[in-house]
C-alpha positions in Angstrom: -76.9 120.0 26.3 -73.6 121.9 25.5 -73.7 123.5 29.0 -74.3 120.0 30.5 -71.3 118.6 28.6 -69.0 121.5 29.4 -69.8 122.0 33.0 -71.2 118.6 34.2 -74.3 120.0 35.8 -77.9 119.2 35.1 -80.2 121.8 33.5 -82.0 122.4 36.8 -78.6 122.9 38.6 -77.6 125.5 36.0 -80.7 127.6 36.6 -79.7 131.2 37.5 -76.0 130.8 36.6 -73.8 133.8 35.9 -70.6 134.1 33.8 -67.2 135.0 35.1 -64.4 136.5 32.9 -62.4 133.2 32.9 -65.5 131.3 31.4 -66.2 129.7 34.7 -69.8 130.0 36.0 -71.3 130.9 39.3 -74.3 128.7 40.4 -76.4 130.0 43.2 -76.3 126.7 45.1 -72.5 126.4 44.9 -69.9 128.3 46.9 -67.2 128.1 44.3 -67.2 128.8 40.6 -67.6 125.8 38.3 -64.9 125.7 35.7 -65.3 124.1 32.2 -63.7 120.7 31.8 -62.5 121.8 28.3 -62.3 125.6 28.2 -62.3 125.7 24.4 -65.8 124.2 24.4 -67.2 127.5 25.6 -66.0 129.0 22.3 -66.8 126.0 20.1 -70.4 125.7 21.3 -70.7 129.5 21.5 -72.1 129.3 25.0 -71.7 132.9 25.9 -73.2 134.2 22.7 -76.3 132.0 22.8 -77.2 132.7 26.4 -80.2 130.4 26.5 -81.3 131.5 30.0 -81.7 135.1 28.9 -83.5 134.5 25.7 -86.4 132.2 26.6 -86.1 131.7 30.3 -84.6 128.6 31.9 -87.7 126.7 33.0 -89.4 126.6 29.6 -86.1 125.6 28.0 -85.7 122.6 30.5 -89.3 121.6 29.8 -88.9 121.7 26.1 -85.7 119.6 26.3 -87.4 117.0 28.5 -90.4 116.9 26.2 -88.2 116.4 23.1 -86.3 113.6 24.8 -89.6 111.9 25.8 -90.9 112.1 22.3 -87.7 110.6 20.9 -86.8 113.7 18.9 -83.5 113.9 20.7 -81.6 110.6 21.0 -79.2 112.0 23.5 -80.1 111.9 27.2 -79.0 114.3 29.9 -77.9 111.3 32.0 -75.7 110.0 29.2 -74.0 113.4 28.8 -73.4 113.7 32.5 -71.9 110.2 32.6 -69.6 111.2 29.7 -68.5 114.3 31.6 -67.7 112.2 34.7 -65.6 109.8 32.6 -63.7 112.7 30.9 -63.1 114.3 34.2 -61.6 111.2 35.6 -59.5 110.7 32.5 -58.2 114.3 32.3 -57.6 114.9 36.0 -53.9 114.3 36.9 -53.1 111.8 39.6 -51.9 113.3 42.8 -48.3 112.4 43.8 -48.1 110.3 47.0 -46.5 112.3 49.7 -44.0 110.4 51.9 -42.9 113.3 54.1 -39.5 113.9 52.4 -38.4 114.2 48.8 -36.2 111.7 47.1 -33.2 114.1 47.4 -33.6 114.4 51.1 -33.6 110.6 51.7 -30.4 109.3 53.3 -29.0 105.9 52.3 -29.4 103.2 54.9 -26.2 102.4 56.9 -25.0 98.9 56.4 -23.1 97.0 59.1 
């Protein structure tokens, strides 16, 4: 769930990911690396140290997560975590400045008659 919260990808999308030095991950189905929304979460959740995909295998881990959610042992849903990631991404992404073709310094005052 920490990987889902940090990178905004479902467990099935994360299958086969590899780490980069800057804590971004490479996913086989993506052309570009996926960066963490909050880079400090990689350290807080100890994502690199735990390496769940190398310990148990990814498919059994996904099945056990789904089973625990179905049985009500985990009250948190993957969809809820993904939605929270999308909300945080919108909140923390800076707005792009509107481009008018010239900067405010280049604008000339209008001539008055």
